[in-house]
C-alpha positions in Angstrom: -101.2 -23.2 82.8 -98.5 -23.4 80.5 -97.4 -20.2 81.9 -97.4 -21.3 85.3 -95.4 -24.4 84.5 -92.6 -22.5 82.9 -92.6 -19.9 85.9 -92.4 -22.8 88.3 -89.4 -24.6 86.1 -87.6 -20.9 85.9 -87.9 -20.6 89.8 -86.8 -24.3 90.2 -83.6 -23.5 88.0 -83.0 -20.5 89.6 -82.5 -22.3 92.9 -80.5 -25.1 91.4 -78.2 -22.3 89.9 -77.9 -20.7 93.6 -77.2 -24.1 95.0 -74.7 -25.0 92.6 -73.0 -21.7 93.2 -73.0 -22.3 96.7 -71.5 -25.7 96.3 -68.6 -24.6 94.1 -67.8 -21.8 96.4 -67.8 -24.2 99.4 -65.8 -26.8 97.4 -63.2 -23.7 96.6 -62.8 -23.1 100.4 -62.5 -26.7 101.0 -59.6 -26.8 98.5 -58.1 -23.4 99.9 -57.8 -24.5 103.8 -55.2 -27.2 103.3 -53.3 -24.7 101.1 -53.5 -21.9 103.8 -52.5 -24.2 106.5 -49.4 -25.2 104.4 -48.3 -21.9 103.5 -48.4 -20.4 106.9 -47.1 -23.2 109.1 -44.3 -24.9 106.3 -43.6 -21.3 105.3 -42.8 -20.1 108.9 -40.8 -23.4 109.5 -37.9 -22.4 107.2 -36.5 -19.8 109.9 -37.3 -22.4 112.5 -35.4 -25.2 110.4 -32.2 -22.8 110.2 -32.3 -22.2 114.0 -32.6 -26.1 114.7 -29.7 -27.2 112.5 -27.6 -24.4 113.8 -27.7 -26.0 117.2 -28.3 -29.7 116.5 -27.0 -31.8 113.5 -29.7 -32.2 110.8 -30.3 -35.8 111.5 -30.4 -35.5 115.0 -32.9 -32.6 114.9 -35.2 -34.8 112.6 -34.6 -37.9 115.0 -36.0 -35.9 118.0 -38.9 -34.2 116.3 -40.3 -36.8 113.9 -41.4 -39.6 116.2 -43.3 -37.3 118.6 -45.0 -36.0 115.8 -45.9 -39.5 114.2 -47.2 -40.5 117.7 -49.4 -37.5 117.9 -50.8 -38.2 114.5 -51.7 -41.9 115.6 -52.9 -40.7 118.8 -55.3 -38.5 117.0 -56.4 -41.1 114.5 -57.1 -43.5 117.5 -59.0 -40.7 119.4 -61.0 -40.3 116.3 -61.9 -43.9 115.9 -59.6 -44.5 113.0 -58.3 -48.1 112.7 -54.3 -47.9 113.2 -53.6 -51.4 111.4 -52.0 -51.4 108.2 -52.9 -54.5 106.2 -50.1 -56.9 105.2 -50.1 -56.2 101.6 -49.7 -52.5 102.1 -46.6 -52.3 104.1 -44.5 -52.3 101.1 -45.9 -49.4 99.7 -46.0 -47.7 102.6 -42.5 -48.1 103.4 -41.3 -47.0 100.0 -43.6 -43.7 100.6 -42.2 -43.3 103.8 -38.5 -43.6 102.5 -39.2 -40.8 99.8 -41.5 -38.4 101.6 -39.9 -38.7 105.1 -36.5 -40.1 105.2 -35.4 -39.1 102.1 -36.9 -35.5 101.8 -36.2 -34.4 105.7 -32.7 -36.5 105.7 -31.4 -34.5 102.6 -32.8 -31.2 102.8 -31.5 -30.2 106.0 -28.1 -30.6 105.0 -28.7 -27.9 102.2 -30.4 -25.6 104.9 -27.3 -25.8 107.0 -25.3 -24.4 104.1 -27.8 -21.9 102.6 -29.9 -18.8 103.9 -33.5 -20.2 105.0 -35.1 -18.2 102.6 -33.4 -19.1 99.5 -33.4 -22.9 100.7 -36.9 -22.7 100.7 -37.3 -21.3 97.2 -34.9 -24.3 96.0 -36.9 -26.9 97.8 -40.0 -25.7 96.2 -39.2 -26.1 92.7 -40.7 -29.5 93.9 -44.2 -29.1 91.9 -41.7 -28.5 88.8 -40.4 -32.2 89.0 -43.7 -33.5 90.4 -45.6 -32.5 87.3 -42.9 -33.8 85.2 -42.5 -37.3 86.9 -46.8 -37.2 86.7 -46.5 -36.8 83.1 -44.9 -40.1 82.7 -46.0 -42.2 85.7 -49.6 -41.3 86.0 -50.2 -40.1 82.2 -51.5 -37.1 83.9 -52.1 -34.8 80.9 -50.5 -31.0 81.3 -53.8 -28.8 80.3 -53.2 -25.1 79.2 -54.3 -24.1 82.7 -51.7 -26.5 84.4 -48.9 -25.1 82.2 -50.1 -21.6 82.8 -50.0 -22.1 86.5 -46.8 -23.8 86.3 -45.4 -20.8 84.2 -46.7 -18.2 86.7 -45.2 -20.0 89.7 -42.1 -20.9 88.4 -41.6 -17.4 87.2 -42.2 -16.1 90.7 -39.4 -18.5 92.1 -37.2 -17.7 89.1 -37.6 -13.6 90.3 -36.1 -15.0 93.7 -33.6 -17.5 92.6 -32.0 -14.7 89.8 -30.6 -12.8 92.6 -29.0 -15.8 94.5 -27.3 -17.4 91.5 -24.1 -16.4 93.1 -24.8 -17.5 96.6 -25.7 -20.9 94.9 -22.2 -21.0 93.2 -20.9 -20.3 96.6 -22.5 -23.0 98.1 -22.9 -25.7 95.5 -23.1 -28.8 98.2 -26.1 -27.3 99.9 -28.0 -26.2 96.5 -27.4 -29.8 95.2 -28.9 -31.4 98.4 -31.9 -29.2 98.5 -32.7 -29.8 94.9 -32.1 -33.7 95.3 -34.4 -33.5 98.1 -37.2 -31.6 96.2 -36.6 -34.6 93.5 -37.2 -37.3 96.1 -40.1 -35.4 97.4 -41.8 -35.0 94.1 -41.5 -38.8 93.1 -43.0 -39.4 96.6 -45.7 -37.4 96.0 -46.7 -38.8 92.4 -46.5 -42.2 94.0 -48.6 -41.5 96.9 -51.3 -40.0 94.4 -51.0 -43.2 92.2 -51.2 -45.8 94.9 -53.6 -43.8 97.1 -53.3 -46.3 99.9 -56.9 -47.3 101.5 -56.2 -46.0 105.1 -57.6 -43.4 107.2 -55.5 -40.1 106.5 -54.2 -39.8 110.1 -53.3 -43.6 110.2 -51.4 -43.3 107.0 -49.3 -40.1 107.9 -49.0 -41.3 111.5 -47.2 -44.8 110.4 -45.6 -43.1 107.0 -43.6 -40.4 109.8 -42.8 -43.1 112.1 -41.5 -45.7 109.6 -39.6 -42.6 107.8 -38.1 -41.8 111.3 -36.2 -45.2 111.5 -33.4 -44.8 109.0 -32.9 -41.1 110.5 -32.6 -42.2 114.0 -30.2 -45.0 112.9 -28.0 -42.7 111.0 -28.2 -39.7 113.1 -25.2 -41.0 115.6 -23.1 -41.4 112.7 -23.2 -37.5 111.9 -23.3 -36.4 115.3 -20.6 -37.7 117.8 -22.0 -35.7 120.8 -24.2 -37.4 123.3 -27.8 -36.8 123.0 -28.2 -35.7 126.4 -25.6 -33.3 126.2 -27.0 -31.9 123.0 -30.2 -31.5 124.4 -28.6 -29.7 127.7 -27.1 -27.1 125.7 -30.1 -26.1 123.5 -31.2 -22.4 123.7 -34.7 -21.0 124.1 -34.9 -20.8 120.1 -33.8 -24.1 119.8 -36.4 -25.5 121.8 -38.9 -23.5 120.0 -37.8 -25.0 116.7 -38.0 -28.4 118.2 -41.5 -27.8 119.6 -42.9 -26.1 116.3 -41.5 -29.0 114.3 -43.5 -31.7 116.6 -46.6 -30.0 116.9 -47.2 -27.7 113.7 -44.6 -28.5 111.1 -44.6 -32.1 111.9 -48.3 -33.0 112.8 -50.8 -30.5 111.4 -49.0 -29.4 108.2 -48.0 -33.0 107.3 -52.0 -34.0 107.8 -53.1 -31.2 105.4 -50.3 -32.1 102.6 -50.8 -35.7 102.7 -54.7 -34.8 102.7 -54.3 -32.7 99.3 -51.9 -35.3 97.7 -54.4 -38.0 98.0 -57.7 -36.1 97.0 -55.9 -33.9 94.3 -54.3 -34.2 91.1 -50.6 -34.2 91.3 -50.4 -30.7 89.2 -52.8 -29.3 91.8 -51.6 -30.6 95.0 -47.8 -29.6 93.9 -48.7 -26.3 92.7 -50.8 -25.6 95.9 -47.5 -25.5 97.8 -46.1 -22.6 95.7 -47.0 -20.2 98.6 -44.9 -21.7 100.9 -41.5 -20.3 99.7 -43.0 -16.8 99.5 -44.1 -16.9 103.0 -40.7 -18.8 103.8 -39.1 -15.7 102.5 -40.9 -13.2 104.7 -40.7 -15.4 107.7 -36.9 -15.1 107.3 -37.0 -11.4 106.8 -39.1 -11.2 110.1 -37.0 -13.6 112.2 -33.5 -12.8 110.6 -34.3 -9.5 109.7 -33.7 -9.1 106.1 -35.5 -6.7 104.2 -37.9 -7.5 101.1 -37.4 -5.9 97.7 -39.5 -5.6 94.6 -38.9 -9.2 93.3 -40.1 -10.7 96.7 -43.5 -8.7 96.1 -43.5 -9.6 92.3 -43.0 -13.2 93.1 -45.6 -13.3 95.7 -48.1 -11.8 93.0 -46.9 -14.6 90.4 -47.5 -17.6 93.0 -51.1 -16.3 94.1 -51.9 -16.1 90.6 -50.5 -19.5 89.9 -52.7 -21.2 92.9 -55.7 -19.3 91.6 -55.0 -20.5 88.0 -54.9 -24.2 89.0 -57.7 -23.9 91.7 -60.2 -21.7 89.7 -61.7 -24.8 87.4 -64.2 -25.0 90.3 -65.7 -22.0 89.1 -65.5 -23.0 85.5 -67.7 -26.2 86.4 -70.0 -23.6 88.4 -70.6 -21.7 85.1 -71.1 -24.6 83.0 -73.9 -25.6 85.2 -75.4 -22.6 85.4 -75.5 -22.6 81.5 -77.0 -25.9 81.4 -80.0 -24.8 83.6 -80.4 -21.5 81.5 -80.8 -23.7 78.2 -83.2 -25.7 80.0 -85.2 -22.7 81.3 -85.2 -21.2 77.5 -86.4 -24.6 76.1 
């Protein structure tokens, strides 16, 4: 009888280990899905941005694309049954988040993209994880564990490889570099505050309203930087310009924002920020394809380092799986 009981318990523990392993794998896959969306959509968007701001003034470009992306997000929220209403006490926080994550980021970064090559702009922009982790250390008291520090070191090493060759370019265009770095810091602050406040709203509703509110200042300021009538500007757009506009409405504006804000609300700042690190690598290679640049050894090394950084941050899920398996093993031996 005792042997049968131990056998039954051992079989039960094996099933539990298998279940925990499957759950951990599923959790890691769910974490990786938004990362893959961001890497592909936002990475490929940087050549699109360069094409767009070559034909449209930066604020005009964003004033055209943001409202449609925002309304599309709110339409999805309505169709899926989400409540579109924002409680009165949350409007202030939503306004601050919109100003940082949408108005500040989009309004500032495109002036830098106008001055710098697309691939180098995306590398500077995605120094954001560095600023976000530093801000989170003080605002959220979020500890920097050895695993996070290692991921940060690997990721920034990958970006440093690409930035190192472009120091001369940055010195030749200081305004562009300053604009992109300023936008990265503003975005980092918005990321930390979104994680801190986590408004109790459906994801699509929050994203749609943030984008719509963030669009308003850009729409007001756009005519000050672009004296050309909008109808004349749109009539002169090339096919590439229209592709850039549509890409930023449906893909970069809607799908990628959904993926990003979902990660920021559900993951620690260090994890969500470092999960954006593949974007500059994809951006560089997208620029190679679109702008006919040639990849070198540094691009391949940077890609390897950034992938290692991403896995370093996301792999604690597997660690918890091993811990669960060990606890079952101890029970079985007892």
